[in-house]
Structures are given as C-alpha cells and as structure tokens.
C-alpha positions in Angstrom: 13.6 -12.6 -5.0 13.0 -12.4 -8.7 11.5 -9.2 -10.0 8.8 -9.4 -12.7 8.4 -6.8 -15.4 10.0 -3.4 -15.6 9.6 -0.2 -13.7 7.1 2.2 -15.3 8.3 5.7 -16.1 5.3 7.2 -14.2 2.5 6.2 -11.9 -1.2 6.9 -11.8 -2.0 10.6 -11.7 -5.0 12.3 -10.0 -6.5 12.7 -13.5 -6.2 8.9 -14.0 -8.1 8.4 -10.7 -10.8 10.8 -11.7 -11.2 8.8 -14.9 -11.6 5.6 -12.9 -14.0 7.3 -10.4 -16.2 8.2 -13.3 -16.2 4.7 -14.7 -17.1 3.0 -11.4 -19.8 5.6 -10.7 -21.3 4.9 -14.1 -21.5 1.3 -13.2 -23.3 2.0 -10.0 -20.4 1.4 -7.5 -19.7 3.5 -4.4 -16.3 5.2 -5.0 -14.3 7.8 -3.3 -10.9 9.5 -3.5 -9.0 10.8 -0.5 -6.0 13.2 -0.5 -3.4 12.0 2.0 -1.8 15.4 2.2 -4.7 16.5 4.4 -3.2 14.6 7.3 0.3 16.0 7.2 1.4 18.0 10.3 0.7 21.7 10.2 4.0 22.9 11.6 7.2 21.4 13.1 8.4 22.9 16.4 10.8 20.8 18.4 12.8 23.7 19.8 15.7 23.0 17.5 15.4 26.0 15.1 17.9 24.8 12.5 16.3 21.4 12.1 12.8 22.8 12.4 13.4 25.4 9.7 14.8 22.7 7.4 11.9 20.3 8.0 9.3 23.0 7.6 10.7 23.8 4.2 10.2 20.2 3.2 6.8 20.2 4.9 5.8 23.2 2.8 6.7 21.2 -0.3 4.7 18.2 0.8 1.7 20.5 1.4 2.0 22.6 -1.7 4.1 21.0 -4.4 2.1 19.1 -7.0 4.7 16.4 -7.2 3.9 15.5 -3.5 0.2 15.2 -4.0 -0.9 11.7 -2.9 -4.3 10.2 -3.5 -6.1 6.9 -2.9 -9.1 5.8 -4.9 -11.4 3.1 -3.4 -14.3 1.5 -5.3 -16.5 -0.5 -3.0 -17.2 -3.9 -4.5 -15.6 -2.6 -7.7 -15.0 -6.1 -8.8 -18.7 -6.4 -9.8 -18.2 -3.5 -12.2 -15.5 -5.6 -14.0 -17.9 -8.4 -14.8 -17.1 -11.1 -12.2 -17.9 -12.1 -8.6 -15.7 -12.4 -5.6 -16.6 -16.1 -5.1 -15.6 -17.1 -8.6 -12.3 -15.2 -8.5 -11.4 -16.4 -5.0 -12.1 -20.0 -6.0 -9.8 -19.6 -9.1 -6.8 -18.2 -7.2 -7.1 -20.8 -4.5 -6.9 -23.8 -6.9 -3.1 -23.9 -6.9 -0.4 -23.9 -4.2 1.0 -20.6 -3.1 4.7 -20.1 -2.2 5.3 -20.7 1.5 9.1 -20.3 1.2 11.6 -17.8 0.0 15.3 -17.4 -0.4 16.8 -15.0 2.2 19.8 -13.3 0.6 21.2 -12.0 3.8 21.3 -15.5 5.4 21.9 -17.2 2.0 19.3 -19.9 2.6 15.7 -20.8 2.0 13.3 -19.9 4.9 9.6 -20.3 5.6 7.3 -17.3 4.9 5.6 -16.2 8.1 3.8 -12.9 7.3 2.1 -14.0 4.1 2.3 -16.4 1.2 2.9 -15.2 -2.4 2.4 -16.0 -6.0 2.9 -14.1 -9.3 0.9 -14.1 -12.5 2.8 -13.8 -15.8 2.8 -14.7 -19.5 4.5 -18.0 -18.9 4.2 -20.6 -16.1 7.2 -21.0 -13.9 7.7 -23.5 -11.1 9.4 -22.2 -8.0 13.1 -22.7 -7.5 13.7 -21.1 -4.1 17.4 -21.9 -4.0 17.8 -19.6 -7.0 15.4 -17.0 -5.6 12.6 -17.8 -8.1 9.0 -18.1 -7.0 5.9 -19.6 -8.7 4.4 -17.9 -11.7 0.9 -18.8 -12.8 0.3 -18.2 -16.6 -2.6 -16.0 -17.5 -4.2 -18.8 -19.5 -4.4 -20.9 -16.3 -6.5 -18.2 -14.6 -9.1 -16.9 -17.2 -11.1 -14.9 -14.6 -8.0 -13.1 -13.3 -7.0 -12.5 -17.0 -10.3 -10.9 -17.7 -10.2 -8.7 -14.7 -6.8 -7.5 -15.8 -8.2 -6.6 -19.2 -11.2 -4.8 -17.7 -9.0 -2.7 -15.5 -7.8 -0.9 -18.7 -11.4 0.2 -19.3 -11.5 1.7 -15.8 -8.1 3.2 -15.5 -6.9 3.8 -19.1 -3.8 2.7 -20.9 -1.5 3.0 -17.9 -3.2 -0.2 -16.7 -2.4 -2.1 -19.9 1.1 -3.3 -18.9 0.6 -4.2 -15.3 2.1 -7.3 -13.7 0.2 -9.1 -11.0 1.3 -10.3 -7.6 -0.9 -12.1 -5.0 -0.5 -11.9 -1.3 -2.3 -14.6 0.8 -2.8 -13.6 4.4 -3.5 -17.1 5.5 -4.2 -16.5 9.2 -6.4 -13.7 10.4 -4.9 -11.7 13.3 -1.4 -13.0 12.7 -0.4 -12.1 9.2 0.1 -8.8 7.3 2.8 -6.5 6.1 4.5 -3.6 8.0 5.1 0.0 7.0 6.9 0.3 3.6 6.9 1.8 0.2 6.7 -0.2 -3.0 10.3 0.4 -4.1 10.0 -1.9 -7.1 6.9 -0.3 -8.8 5.2 3.0 -9.5 1.7 1.8 -10.5 -0.6 0.0 -8.0 -4.1 -1.3 -8.4 -5.2 -3.6 -5.6 -8.1 -6.0 -5.1 -9.3 -7.4 -1.8 -10.7 -11.0 -1.7 -11.9 -13.0 1.3 -12.4 -11.4 4.7 -12.1 -7.7 5.5 -8.7 -6.2 6.2 -7.5 -2.8 7.3 -4.9 -0.8 5.4 -2.9 2.0 6.9 -1.0 5.0 5.5 1.5 7.3 7.1 3.8 10.1 6.1 7.5 9.8 7.1 10.3 12.3 7.4 13.9 11.1 8.1 12.5 7.6 8.6 10.2 8.8 11.4 6.4 9.1 11.2 4.7 12.4 10.9 1.1 13.7 10.9 -1.8 11.4 11.5 -2.2 7.7 10.7 -5.0 7.1 8.1 -6.6 3.7 7.8 -9.6 2.1 6.1 -11.3 -1.3 5.9 -11.1 -3.1 2.6 -13.9 -5.6 2.1 -14.1 -8.5 -0.4 -14.4 -7.2 -3.9 -13.1 -3.7 -3.1 -10.6 -2.2 -5.6 -8.1 0.5 -4.7 -5.6 2.5 -6.6 -2.7 4.6 -5.4 -1.4 7.7 -7.1 2.3 7.7 -7.8 3.4 9.5 -4.6 1.2 7.3 -2.5 2.9 4.1 -3.8 6.1 5.1 -1.9 8.5 4.2 -4.6 10.8 6.9 -3.2 10.7 5.8 0.4 14.2 4.4 0.2 15.6 6.4 -2.7 14.6 9.9 -1.7 16.9 11.9 0.6 16.2 11.3 4.3 15.1 14.9 4.7 12.0 14.6 2.4 8.5 13.6 3.1 7.5 10.2 1.8 4.6 7.8 2.3 4.4 4.2 3.6 1.6 1.8 3.9 0.8 -1.3 5.9 -1.9 -3.9 6.2 -3.3 -6.8 8.3 -2.7 -7.8 11.9 -2.2 -5.2 14.7 1.5 -6.2 15.1 2.1 -4.9 11.6 -0.1 -1.8 11.7 -1.1 -0.3 15.1 1.1 -2.1 17.6 4.5 -2.5 16.0 7.9 -2.4 17.7 8.2 1.3 16.8 4.7 2.5 16.4 1.5 2.7 18.5 -1.6 4.1 16.9 -4.1 5.5 19.4 -7.3 7.5 19.7 -8.6 6.2 16.4 -11.7 8.0 15.3 -13.8 8.1 12.1 -12.8 11.1 10.0 -15.2 14.1 9.9 -14.7 14.5 6.2 -15.0 10.8 5.1 -16.9 8.2 7.0 -14.8 5.5 5.3 -11.6 6.6 6.9 -10.2 6.2 10.4 -7.7 8.7 11.7 -5.4 7.9 14.6 -2.6 9.6 16.7 0.9 8.2 16.5 3.3 7.3 19.3 6.9 6.5 18.1 9.8 4.8 19.8 13.2 5.2 18.2 15.5 2.1 18.1 17.1 1.4 21.5 14.9 3.9 23.2 12.5 3.0 26.0 10.4 6.1 25.6 7.3 6.5 23.4 7.0 9.9 21.9 3.8 11.6 20.9 4.0 12.5 17.2 1.0 14.9 17.5 3.2 17.1 19.6 6.4 16.8 17.5 9.2 16.5 20.0 12.9 16.2 19.5 13.6 12.5 19.7 17.0 12.5 18.0 
C-alpha cells in the first residue's frame, strides 16, 4: 500500500519521553515510563556453546548498550491534557467511511481487510483507489479536533512531534480483530492514542526471529496516549541482522497476542514493579514443529 510521508532520521529518545512525562504530570495526568530491557533473558544456555556464546554477546549489548534501550511512555487519559474529550474525538473520526479493502501485491488483487480497517490523515484529501494500492486520506481541515490534537502533541513531546503523519486503525469487532507481532518498519516515531473500548498491547524481544525473555502487556483505555522510544518501535525488526535483539509489538484479540500459531503466553501476572503491566511466560512453536518450547528455559529448538 501507499506510504505517507518520509522516514525520520531518529525516533523519540528517553529524554523526549521525560519531557512528555513532565508535561502530562503538570496537567494532572497519571503517567509512567517502563524500560522493556528489564524483561530480557538473563543468560542463554541451550547446551550449544558456540551459538550460546554468540547470542550472549548480543544479549549483553541489549542489556548494556545505550542504542538498545527501549522505553514506553503511557499517559492515562492523556487526551484530556490536550484539550479535548474522547467522545468528541471518537465521533469525529467515525463520521467517514474507513477502508475495508486493500491491494494484495503478492496475489495482485484487491482483498477484504479482516484484522482491522484503516484510514490515513494528510494535508490533502484522497479517495481510495485500491487497484492502484491507494487508500483513503482524510484532509486535516476535515477533522479539526484531530488536527488540534496533532498540534498539542508538539507541546507535550517537542519538535520531534511536529512532522508526524497520522494513521487510524479501526478494530471493528471486539475479540476478533487485532494485529500480530511486528515492528513498524516504515517509521521511527510513534505516538498512539486509544479511543473506544479497552484493548491490550503486548511487547516481546526477539532474537533470530524467535521470542526471548518475558512477554509484557498492558491495557490501554479510551483516552490513553502512549509513545515508544526508537528501539521500541521495531524499525529494525526486518533490517537488523538475524543475530541481534529486536522488539515487536501486537494488540487486540487473543489470536493475535497470546494464542497465535507460534506463541502461547501463559502464567500472566501483574508486575511487582509496575501495577499497570502484566508479565507472562512464553511458549514457542517453530514452523512445522508439533512441540511447544518453554522460552523461560531457553532450549535448543533449531
């Protein structure tokens, strides 16, 4: 599908998130920042010394190299700090039709969207032309409340928020829609806003396309704002060498998050360090395998 805007040179830093945290606190919002590196594995020991030594070197980078630091900021009902209400904003973005089809390049034909509906917001209106891979664009002047929220984000997050594009995902059926584990390969800066019912969002470290450490999840409620630091966005999840730690995230129904074809998230418990976060154990099944492996006890499942 058509990509809007250009890739930024850098994403949000920890310092940018601290600036936003101070803003939301000053406006009376509950806000917290979590460091996802805290749920990396402590050590890799599969019994294969050569592979283990190699991975432990990469694990050490993920634990200690500043470039691998990954943070998530969440401002509970942060929308109210930006001068609007969830009801007004939700009403505005539901006034138009969302895209329910897309052009599948592999099959070279237009298909129905199943997991979620989409729409983009941009400087100029664009009607969808699915045969040419173009979706609907809603012009900013058609959605004045959304436009104002975009402007107020600059106050909270600084100049890095000034050139953001906006994409909407409509999860139209609770319990059946969502998005699986992925990194955002097309962007480095992410600020998200939840509208409507509550939804869970999950984060997981990966190495060589396989999950590592613990699964971290939290519930996003209507009006909540979140922001990912650059490493957390997962821009590198396809571009980085296989033997490097990267992050992926998922959201929505269980079949996309905790009971996928490859993952089972079990023993979910509230974190001792942050009551907003749930931490779960991971079971993983490689393609064509019938065995589920416990990722807490890193085994050799090559």
